N, C-alpha and C positions, 0 to 999 in steps of 0.2 A: 334352641339357642336363639336369643333375640338378635335382631339385626342391629347394626350400629345406630341407625336412626331411632329405633325403638328404645335402645339403651339411653340415648341422649334425651329423649322425651321423658323417660322415667326419671332421670336425674333432675331435669328441670322441674317436674311435678313434685319431686321430693323436696326440693329447696323451697317451693311455695308452701309446703305443708310443715314448715319448721316448728310451728306452734304445737302440732300434733306429736312430733318426735321429741321435742325438748324435755317433757316430763320423764320420758323413759331413760334419757341419759342422766338426768338429775337424780333419779331414784336409785342409781347404781352406787356401789361402793367404789370410789375412785382410789386407785393405788398407783404408786410410782415404782416402776420396775427398773432395776439397774443391771446392766451388762458390764463387761470389762472391755478395756481398749483392745485387748488381745482377742476377744471373742465378741465383737460388736453386733448390734442389731442391724438387720437389713431395713430398707425402706423401699416402697414401690410407688408407682404412679397412681395407685389406688390404695392408700395406706391404712384405711380403717378396715380391720379384719375381725371376723367373728368366729367363735367356736363354742361348742357346747358338748360336754361329755355325757350328757343325759340323752337317752334314746326314747323318743316319743313315737316311734314307728312311723306309720303312714303320715302323721301330722307334721313331721319334721322337727328339728330342734334349733333352727337358726331364725332369729328375729329379736327385735329390741325388747319385747315384753315377754319373751319365753323364759321360763324358769331354768336357771343354770347357765344363762348366756354369759359369755366372756367377750368383751370388745377390747381390741388393742389398737393403739395409735402411737407409733414411734415418734418421739420428739427430737431425738438426736442419736448418735451412734451408740451411746451408753444409757439413754433414758427412754422409757416408753410409758405411756399412760395406759393403765388397765382400768376398765370400767366393768365391774363384776356384779352379777346378780347378788342381792343380799343373802340369798340362800347359800351361796358359797362360803360367806363368812360364818353363817350359822353352823354349817357342816364342819368347817375348820375349827371353830371354837369348841364344838362338841368333841371332836376327835382329840384336840389338844387337852381338854379337861380330863378325858379318859386316860390319855397318856400320862398326865401329871399324877393322877390317882394311882395308876400302876407303878409309876416311878417311885412314889412315896412308900409303897408297900413292897415292891419287889424290883429294885433297880436293874437286876440282871435280865429279868423278863422285859422290862421297858426298853432296854438296849437292843433286844431281839425284835421288838415290835416296830420301833421307829429307827431307821438307819441314819437320819440326819435331824436330830432334835433342834439344832441351831436354826435350820431353815424355818421350822414351825415357830420358834421363839421370835425370829425376825418377822414372820408373817403376823403374829399377834401384836408385835410392836408397831407394825405398819398400820394395822387396823386401829390401834389405840392412840398413836401419836402422829401418824402420817409420814414416818420416815420411809425411805425407799427400801424395797426388798431386793437384796442381792440375788440375781438369778443364777442358777446352776447352768452348766453347759447344756444339759438336755432341755432346759426351759428356753434357752436362747435358740436352740435348733428348732423347737416347736414354734416359737414366735416367728423366726425367719421363714419357716415353711409356710406359715399363714400369709406372709408377705408375697411369697412366690405364688401361692394358690390364688390370691385375690388380685394380683397384678393384672393390668390390661396389656401392657407392652414392656415396661421397664422395671428392673429391680436395681437398687443402688446399694453400694457398700463402701464404707470408709477404707476397707482393705481391698486387695485385688483377689479375694477368695470368694468365688462364686460356685464352689464345688457342690454345695447343697442344691442350689438352683439348677445346675447342670444335671445332677443326679435325678432330681424330681422331673425335669423336662424329658429326660431319657426314659424314665419309667412311666410317665403319664402324658401321653401324646395330646390329650384334651387340654392340657395346660398351655399348649402352644397357640391356641386359638386367640387372636387379638381382641375378639369381642368380649366385653365384660361378662363375667360368669355370675348370673343371678340365680343361684340354686337354693 
């Protein structure tokens, strides 16, 4: 785990290298994600969070240029900016195309294959027109867990519900370390 001084030095060096990082942000598909007032997004003192569901073994899967990367930046209690690797759109479009083919030939089978076709329709509309994607509860939980994981010291919520953060801190003692986690 890096010291606080090492973390500060890394952050300063990163700011000086903005020209190196900018193309990686611009190459992503930017999507607007929408929560509800009753189930809002968390924000933390280190709000940019990354995740990747692809496993590259020893090489790791977190990095601006890594295939499959998802970057999240909450903008408000109900809006968050997602910056997704273009491969995620390709995968989603391919799956949606296959779903539509099955639906046109066998609607009953299609209903068994996809449990929430409206979500995928919203996702395609987001890619095509830029409208926001309404996030389901499990998506908001995932988003909020990333805010807890990447926070240095503080997590903020528009409600007084920090049950997810408390649950995560109880289960993962390493999250209590105030030094930023650069894993």
